[in-house]
Residue, then its C-alpha position, 0 to 999 in steps of 0.5 A: m521538498p519532502r515527499s508526501i505519504k501519498q507520493l511514498l506509497a505511490e513510489t512503493l506500489e510503482d516498484l512492485t511487479q504486476n504479480n506482486l501488485d496482484k498479491f498486494v491487492f489480494q492481501l488488502l482485500d483479505r484483511s480481516e481487520e476493520p476498516r476493510v477495503r471493498r473489491c470494487r475500490v481496488e480491483g483493476k485500478s491503477r497504482l495511484d487509485i490504490v494509493d487513494v483508497l489506502v489513504s482514504t480508508f486508513t489515514e496517511d499514517k495507518a496506510v503506511d503501516v498497512t502497506a508495510e504489513i502487506l508488503r512483508s506478508i507477500g515477501c516484499n521486505h525491501q520495499a516495506e523497509t524502504l517505505c518505513e524508512f522514508s515515511w519517518s524521515 
């Protein structure tokens, strides 16, 4: 059975170290583009909660793009490429 976008996003965030997850959340909150994510929705939340916020804020397709963009900006290029590969297969 193919994995859903939410599963792929969750697996991607689960692969991040806590330090990289903190950077990810910081960059997510620092985005200037709309829609923006409110701090209270992601700060101190689990990886699964963050996935829910990503999908509910950006839609599934855009959540993949935003996640990959942020991953690249924090130097997690491998995770970004893996996410993009699996999301389009």
